C-alpha positions as CSV (number, residue, x, y, z in Angstrom):
1,M,17.3,133.3,73.3
2,R,20.6,134.2,71.5
3,K,22.3,134.8,74.9
4,I,21.1,131.4,76.2
5,C,22.4,129.6,73.2
6,L,25.8,131.4,73.4
7,W,26.1,130.5,77.1
8,F,25.0,126.9,76.5
9,F,27.5,126.3,73.7
10,N,30.4,128.4,75.1
11,P,33.4,126.0,75.3
12,V,34.2,127.6,78.7
13,N,30.9,126.3,80.1
14,R,30.2,123.2,78.1
15,S,32.0,120.7,76.0
16,Y,31.0,117.7,74.0
17,R,32.4,114.5,72.6
18,P,30.8,113.6,69.4
19,T,30.9,109.9,68.3
20,N,31.7,110.5,64.5
21,E,32.1,113.2,61.9
22,G,28.5,112.9,60.7
23,F,27.2,113.5,64.2
24,T,29.4,116.6,64.5
25,F,27.9,118.1,61.4
26,L,24.4,117.5,62.6
27,Y,25.2,119.0,65.9
28,S,26.5,122.3,64.2
29,V,23.3,122.5,62.0
30,I,21.1,122.3,65.1
31,V,23.1,125.0,66.7
32,R,22.6,127.4,63.7
33,L,18.9,126.8,63.7
34,M,18.6,127.5,67.4
35,M,20.4,130.8,66.8
36,R,17.4,132.0,64.6
37,R,15.1,132.2,67.6
38,S,12.6,129.6,66.3
39,L,10.7,128.0,69.2
40,T,10.4,124.7,67.3
41,T,14.1,124.5,66.5
42,V,15.0,125.4,70.1
43,I,12.8,122.5,71.4
44,I,14.3,120.1,68.9
45,G,17.7,121.3,69.8
46,I,17.1,120.8,73.5
47,L,15.8,117.3,72.9
48,F,18.8,116.5,70.7
49,L,21.3,117.8,73.2
50,S,19.7,115.8,76.0
51,I,20.7,112.6,74.3
52,T,24.3,113.7,73.6
53,S,27.3,113.1,75.7
54,I,28.0,116.4,77.4
55,T,30.4,116.8,80.2
56,P,31.4,119.8,82.2
57,H,34.5,121.6,81.0
58,S,35.9,121.7,84.5
59,S,36.4,117.9,84.6
60,A,39.2,118.1,81.8
61,Q,42.6,116.9,83.0
62,V,45.2,119.7,83.6
63,P,48.8,118.6,83.1
64,T,51.0,119.0,86.2
65,A,54.8,119.0,86.6
66,S,56.7,116.5,88.8
67,V,60.5,115.8,89.2
68,T,62.8,113.9,91.5
69,I,66.7,114.0,91.9
70,E,69.2,111.7,93.4
71,C,73.0,112.1,93.8
72,E,75.6,109.5,94.5
73,P,79.5,109.7,94.6
74,S,81.2,108.8,91.3
75,V,83.5,106.4,93.1
76,N,82.0,103.7,95.4
77,G,81.7,105.1,99.0
78,S,79.4,107.1,101.1
79,N,81.3,110.5,100.5
80,V,82.8,112.3,97.5
81,M,86.6,112.1,98.4
82,I,88.7,115.0,97.3
83,D,92.5,114.7,97.5
84,V,93.9,118.1,98.5
85,E,97.6,117.1,99.0
86,P,100.0,119.4,97.1
87,G,100.4,117.9,93.7
88,S,97.0,116.3,93.5
89,D,94.1,117.4,91.3
90,N,91.9,118.6,94.2
91,Y,88.8,117.2,92.5
92,G,85.9,114.8,93.2
93,S,82.6,114.2,91.6
94,A,79.0,112.8,92.1
95,I,76.5,111.5,89.5
96,C,73.1,113.1,89.8
97,T,69.9,111.5,88.2
98,V,66.9,113.6,87.4
99,S,63.7,111.7,86.8
100,N,60.5,112.9,84.9
101,P,57.4,110.7,85.8
102,T,55.0,112.8,83.7
103,A,53.8,112.3,80.1
104,Y,55.4,115.7,79.0
105,T,58.9,117.0,78.3
106,E,60.2,119.0,81.2
107,K,62.9,121.6,81.4
108,V,64.5,121.3,84.8
109,E,66.7,124.0,86.4
110,I,69.7,122.9,88.5
111,E,70.8,124.8,91.5
112,V,73.9,123.8,93.7
113,T,74.6,125.2,97.1
114,S,78.1,124.7,98.3
115,D,79.7,127.2,100.9
116,V,83.3,126.1,100.8
117,L,84.0,123.9,97.8
118,S,83.9,125.1,94.1
119,H,81.3,123.3,92.0
120,S,80.4,122.7,88.3
121,A,77.1,121.4,87.0
122,P,74.6,122.3,84.1
123,G,72.3,125.2,84.7
124,S,69.3,123.3,83.2
125,I,68.5,120.0,81.4
126,Y,65.6,118.7,79.4
127,V,64.1,115.4,80.5
128,S,61.8,113.4,78.2
129,P,58.5,112.0,79.3
130,N,58.7,109.0,81.8
131,S,62.5,109.0,81.6
132,E,65.6,110.2,83.4
133,E,68.8,112.1,82.7
134,E,72.1,112.1,84.5
135,F,74.7,114.9,84.9
136,T,78.0,115.1,86.7
137,L,78.4,117.3,89.8
138,G,82.1,118.4,90.0
139,L,83.6,119.5,93.3
140,S,87.0,121.1,93.9
141,G,88.8,122.0,97.1
142,Q,91.9,124.2,97.7
143,T,95.3,122.7,97.9
144,A,96.4,121.8,101.5
145,M,93.0,122.8,102.9
146,R,92.2,121.4,106.3
147,T,90.6,118.0,106.4
148,D,86.8,118.3,106.9
149,T,83.4,117.1,105.5
150,F,81.0,119.4,103.6
151,E,77.3,119.0,102.7
152,I,76.4,119.9,99.1
153,L,72.8,120.6,98.3
154,V,71.5,120.1,94.7
155,K,68.0,121.3,93.8
156,A,66.0,120.5,90.7
157,T,63.0,122.7,89.7
158,V,60.7,122.3,86.7
159,S,60.6,125.6,84.8
160,E,58.8,124.4,81.6
161,L,56.3,121.7,80.8
162,S,56.2,120.9,77.1
163,G,57.5,124.5,76.5
164,L,55.0,126.2,78.8
165,P,55.3,127.3,82.4
166,P,53.8,124.5,84.7
167,V,50.6,125.3,86.6
168,N,52.2,123.9,89.7
169,A,55.5,124.3,91.5
170,A,57.5,121.1,91.2
171,S,60.9,120.7,92.7
172,S,63.2,118.1,94.5
173,E,66.4,118.2,96.5
174,A,69.3,115.8,97.1
175,S,72.5,116.2,99.1
176,V,75.9,114.7,98.9
177,I,78.7,114.7,101.6
178,A,82.2,115.8,100.3
179,E,85.4,115.1,102.3
180,A,88.8,116.8,102.0
181,I,91.1,113.7,102.5
182,H,93.5,113.8,105.5
183,Y,97.1,113.4,104.4
184,G,100.2,113.3,106.5
185,G,103.3,115.5,106.3
186,C,106.1,116.5,108.6
187,S,109.6,118.1,108.8
188,L,112.5,117.0,110.9
189,E,115.5,119.3,111.7
190,L,118.5,119.4,114.0
191,V,119.2,122.5,115.9
192,E,123.0,121.6,115.6
193,S,124.0,119.0,112.9
194,V,127.5,118.5,114.3
195,S,128.5,117.8,117.9
196,V,132.0,117.8,119.2
197,F,132.7,116.4,122.6
198,A,135.2,114.8,124.9
199,P,135.3,111.3,126.4
200,S,132.6,110.7,129.1
201,D,130.8,113.9,128.2
202,E,127.0,114.0,128.4
203,F,125.0,116.3,126.2
204,F,121.6,116.7,124.3
205,L,120.9,116.8,120.5
206,D,117.7,118.9,120.0
207,I,115.4,117.8,117.2
208,K,112.7,120.1,115.8
209,I,109.4,118.5,114.5
210,N,106.6,120.3,112.6
211,N,103.2,119.0,111.2
212,L,103.1,119.8,107.5
213,G,99.9,117.8,106.9
214,N,96.2,119.1,106.9
215,G,95.0,117.7,110.2
216,L,95.8,116.5,113.6
217,D,98.5,113.7,113.4
218,T,100.7,111.4,115.5
219,F,104.4,111.2,114.8
220,D,106.7,108.4,115.8
221,I,110.5,109.2,116.5
222,S,113.0,106.4,116.4
223,L,116.8,105.7,116.2
224,D,117.9,103.5,113.3
225,P,118.6,100.2,115.0
226,A,121.8,99.3,113.1
227,Y,123.4,102.7,113.8
228,Q,122.2,102.6,117.4
229,L,123.7,99.2,118.0
230,S,127.1,100.3,116.4
231,L,127.3,103.3,118.8
232,E,126.3,101.4,121.9
233,D,129.0,98.8,121.0
234,S,131.5,101.8,120.9
235,G,130.5,102.8,124.4
236,F,127.7,105.4,123.8
237,V,124.5,105.5,125.8
238,L,121.6,107.0,123.8
239,S,118.0,107.8,124.9
240,L,115.1,109.9,123.4
241,S,113.0,112.3,125.6
242,T,110.0,110.8,123.8
243,T,109.2,108.5,121.0
244,R,105.7,109.9,120.0
245,V,104.2,113.4,119.7
246,Q,100.8,114.5,118.5
247,L,100.6,117.8,116.6
248,S,98.1,119.8,114.5
249,P,99.2,122.0,111.6
250,E,98.7,125.0,113.9
251,S,101.0,123.6,116.6
252,P,104.2,125.4,117.4
253,T,107.4,123.6,116.6
254,T,107.9,120.7,119.0
255,V,111.5,119.9,120.2
256,V,112.5,116.3,121.1
257,S,115.8,115.8,122.8
258,L,118.3,113.0,122.3
259,N,120.4,112.4,125.3
260,V,124.0,111.2,124.5
261,K,126.6,110.0,126.9
262,A,130.0,109.6,125.2
263,P,132.4,106.6,125.8
264,S,135.2,107.0,128.3
265,S,138.0,106.6,125.7
266,L,138.7,106.5,121.9
267,S,139.1,103.3,120.0
268,D,142.0,102.2,117.8
269,A,140.1,103.6,114.8
270,S,140.8,107.1,116.0
271,T,143.0,109.4,113.9
272,S,145.4,112.1,114.9
273,D,145.3,115.7,113.8
274,G,148.2,117.6,115.4
275,D,147.7,117.5,119.1
276,L,144.2,116.0,118.7
277,L,143.1,112.5,118.5
278,R,139.6,112.3,116.8
279,E,137.0,109.7,116.2
280,T,133.8,110.4,114.1
281,F,130.4,108.6,114.4
282,T,127.1,109.0,112.6
283,L,123.6,108.3,113.7
284,I,120.1,108.2,111.9
285,V,117.0,109.5,113.5
286,N,113.7,108.6,111.8
287,L,110.3,110.3,111.9
288,E,107.0,108.8,110.5
289,S,103.4,110.0,110.2
290,A,100.7,107.7,111.6
291,T,98.2,109.2,109.2
292,G,100.6,108.6,106.3
293,C,101.2,105.0,107.3
294,A,97.4,104.5,107.5
295,N,97.3,105.7,103.8
296,S,100.2,103.3,102.8
297,D,102.7,106.2,102.7
298,C,104.4,106.7,106.0
299,N,105.9,110.0,104.9
300,H,109.3,108.9,106.3
301,H,111.9,111.5,107.1
302,S,115.3,111.1,108.5
303,I,118.3,113.2,109.7
304,E,122.0,112.2,110.3
305,P,123.7,114.0,113.2
306,L,127.5,113.9,113.1
307,L,129.3,113.0,116.4
308,I,132.9,113.8,116.9
309,L,134.9,112.5,119.9
310,E,138.2,114.3,120.6
311,K,141.1,114.2,123.1
312,E,143.8,116.7,123.2
313,G,147.2,117.8,124.8
314,S,148.7,115.4,127.6
315,E,145.8,113.1,127.1
316,V,147.0,112.3,123.6
317,S,150.6,111.8,124.8
318,G,149.4,109.5,127.6
319,D,147.5,107.3,125.1
320,I,150.5,107.1,122.8
321,L,153.0,106.4,125.5
322,G,150.8,103.9,127.3
323,I,149.9,105.8,130.4
324,D,146.6,104.5,131.9
325,D,145.1,107.2,134.1
326,G,142.3,104.7,135.1
327,N,144.5,102.2,137.1
328,G,147.5,104.4,138.0
329,S,150.2,102.3,136.2
330,V,153.0,104.3,134.8
331,Y,154.7,102.7,131.8
332,L,156.7,105.8,130.9
333,L,158.9,105.4,134.0
334,S,159.6,101.8,133.4
335,A,160.6,102.6,129.8
336,S,163.0,105.3,130.9
337,V,164.7,103.0,133.5
338,C,165.2,100.4,130.7
339,I,166.8,102.9,128.4
340,I,169.2,104.2,131.1
341,L,170.2,100.6,131.9
342,I,170.9,99.9,128.3
343,L,173.0,103.1,127.9
344,L,175.0,102.2,131.1
345,G,175.6,98.7,129.8
346,Y,176.8,100.0,126.5
347,I,179.3,102.4,128.2
348,F,180.6,99.7,130.4
349,F,181.1,97.3,127.4
350,Q,183.1,100.0,125.5
351,R,185.5,100.6,128.4
352,S,186.0,96.8,128.9
353,S,187.0,96.4,125.3
354,R,189.9,98.9,125.6
């Protein structure tokens, strides 16, 4: 009988919900009487228990954990944008929201998976019942890294439910896309910064171009319109081998040629230097990045080659004395004849006056 009573009132097997404190006291008294093995008390106890509200212990509610997480870029847009241009902070961030829909305080572990970008986030957070908490996911790239997109995974896992391990596994995942921003950069260099040439010469100026940005880019090459017009008015003929090139950061140096044809003669602005007659010209060559222009910074570069036109020896004497090799006229002979006639006239006048 004692074993039956112990089983019947074992809280693992049975539970009851008394309606008031007096009923609870009466219930305990009946249990004690039944433990004395009295048949009468057992029957009375069974009759009493039959009218009480008894429910199986297995129907009691077991608290379970639950969690959700969502992440969005801190700045409006679909991706977390990271500026990796030299001199920038190389940083971007997202805001992650962890929600707890249960009636219990949860401790949530945060795990971030990022293969390329460095990251910062809390290791765990506590979320109150039926509420949510936010945290910042910081992402950092390397200076001048190649432009690309990266998927970042963020996992939230419940490790405690009101201070105890949860009876179930509860986790949630979110992802954000981070992008290393494409920036433009270039270098422009003359193979020879000074060119010396004679009238009517034709030669090339070689210009070296490199991509210093972090992705494939298109570069536009042009001559400054004002300088180009001035040179053409002086008799030069100028032409570029190409006005646009496409390069990646890994591309070898590209050479663009500027074809120059010199004028056939010097102008009155030329200066003499011993046996030389010299005239100097300048030109500006421009280079711009299409990617830079798209980001409101064309990354403009320019160079100024120096062009020197020279004539020497008999050519200089011919210019000074008025000899025009082009049409074959000889002013020197005419001048000599005039001088001889003047001298003869002077001698004849001196003799007549005697």
